[in-house]
C-alpha positions in Angstrom: -3.4 51.4 -23.5 -3.7 47.5 -22.0 -5.7 47.0 -19.1 -3.4 45.6 -15.6 -3.0 42.3 -14.9 -6.0 40.4 -12.3 -4.4 39.7 -9.4 -5.9 35.5 -8.9 -6.4 35.1 -5.0 -4.5 32.5 -3.9 -7.0 29.1 -3.1 -7.5 29.0 1.5 -5.9 26.0 2.2 -8.7 24.3 4.4 -7.6 21.1 7.1 -8.3 17.9 5.5 -9.5 16.9 9.0 -12.3 20.1 8.8 -12.8 19.3 4.8 -13.5 15.7 5.1 -16.0 16.7 9.1 -12.7 14.0 11.0 -10.5 13.7 13.3 -7.0 13.3 13.0 -6.9 9.9 15.4 -9.3 8.5 13.1 -7.9 8.8 9.9 -5.2 7.4 11.4 -6.6 4.7 13.0 -8.6 3.8 10.2 -5.2 3.6 8.4 -4.0 1.1 11.5 -6.6 -1.2 10.3 -6.2 -1.1 6.3 -8.8 1.6 5.7 -9.2 4.1 3.2 -7.4 7.9 5.4 -10.0 9.6 3.8 -13.4 7.5 3.6 -13.5 4.0 6.2 -14.0 2.0 2.6 -12.9 -1.3 2.7 -10.7 -3.5 0.1 -7.7 -1.0 -0.7 -5.8 -4.3 -0.5 -6.1 -6.6 -3.5 -4.1 -8.9 -1.3 -1.6 -8.4 1.8 1.3 -6.4 -0.1 -0.9 -5.1 -3.3 -3.1 -2.5 -3.0 -5.8 -0.6 -5.1 -4.4 2.8 -7.0 -7.8 4.5 -5.5 -10.3 3.8 -2.9 -13.3 1.4 -4.4 -15.3 3.9 -2.3 -14.8 7.4 -2.7 -11.9 7.3 -5.5 -8.7 9.1 -3.2 -5.5 8.4 -5.6 -3.3 7.2 -2.6 -0.6 7.8 -4.1 -0.5 11.4 -4.3 2.7 12.5 -5.4 5.7 10.5 -6.8 7.9 9.0 -3.9 4.6 9.7 -1.5 5.8 5.4 -0.1 9.3 6.4 0.6 7.4 7.9 4.7 5.5 4.4 5.0 8.9 2.9 4.7 10.5 4.9 6.9 7.3 5.1 9.6 7.6 1.2 9.2 11.0 0.7 10.4 10.0 3.0 12.6 8.3 1.0 14.4 9.4 -1.9 14.2 12.8 -0.8 15.9 10.6 1.2 18.1 9.5 -2.5 19.4 12.4 -3.4 19.1 13.4 -1.5 21.6 11.0 -2.3 24.0 11.8 -6.2 23.8 14.9 -6.5 24.2 14.6 -3.4 27.6 11.5 -5.3 29.3 13.4 -8.1 29.1 16.7 -7.2 29.6 14.8 -5.3 33.3 13.1 -8.1 33.8 15.5 -11.3 34.2 18.2 -8.2 35.6 21.0 -9.1 36.3 21.2 -12.2 34.2 19.2 -11.9 31.2 18.7 -15.0 28.8 20.7 -13.6 25.6 20.4 -16.5 23.9 16.5 -15.9 24.1 16.4 -12.1 23.6 18.7 -12.1 20.5 16.3 -15.3 19.0 13.3 -13.0 20.1 14.9 -9.9 18.1 15.8 -11.5 14.9 12.0 -12.7 14.7 10.6 -9.2 15.1 13.4 -7.9 12.6 12.3 -10.4 10.1 8.4 -10.5 10.5 7.1 -6.7 11.5 7.6 -5.1 8.9 5.7 -7.7 6.8 3.1 -8.0 9.8 2.8 -4.3 9.0 3.2 -3.0 6.4 0.0 -2.4 5.2 -0.8 -0.3 8.4 2.0 1.7 7.0 0.6 2.0 4.2 -2.8 3.2 5.2 -1.2 4.5 7.8 1.7 7.0 6.1 -1.2 8.1 3.3 -3.7 9.3 6.8 0.1 11.3 8.4 0.3 13.0 4.2 -3.3 13.8 4.8 -3.1 16.1 7.4 -0.1 17.0 6.7 -1.3 18.5 3.4 -5.0 18.6 2.5 -7.4 17.3 -0.3 -7.0 19.8 -3.8 -10.2 20.7 -5.8 -11.1 16.9 -7.3 -8.8 14.2 -5.0 -12.2 12.4 -3.7 -15.8 12.5 -5.1 -17.5 15.4 -3.8 -20.2 13.1 -1.9 -17.2 13.1 1.0 -16.5 17.0 1.9 -18.6 17.9 4.5 -16.4 21.2 3.7 -14.9 22.7 0.3 -13.4 26.1 0.2 -14.5 26.7 -3.0 -18.5 25.7 -2.2 -18.3 26.8 1.2 -16.5 30.0 0.8 -15.0 30.4 4.6 -14.0 34.0 5.7 
């Protein structure tokens, strides 16, 4: 008589902020200043538009799933459009009832062209931070020395 199959207990998920012992705002701030959101390590970009595949400090793989960078494109677009909206509203309100349409149009075009280029590295790392906040680290995704709470090791209730 065959024994019944063993039931696998699902791995308890622990938020990345708990695993790394950091606040969500710190993850986002690290991303904004072009650092690895997981460890704060530097030199994740070789050039402005060329980044390392893994963090040189903690070995975290930045592109966790295929298509990961689509989120950074959306974040970049949203931020640039937001800046354009603020400039348009501020310029219109500051010079109401006769705003300088030519100057506002020039400012908007400059922001639309230069903004995405300037925000590119920040949007990539900030999106990686957002991804870490949405999907906890899995086993082996990062150098274990950077993990403060490991669900496999620490048996959280």
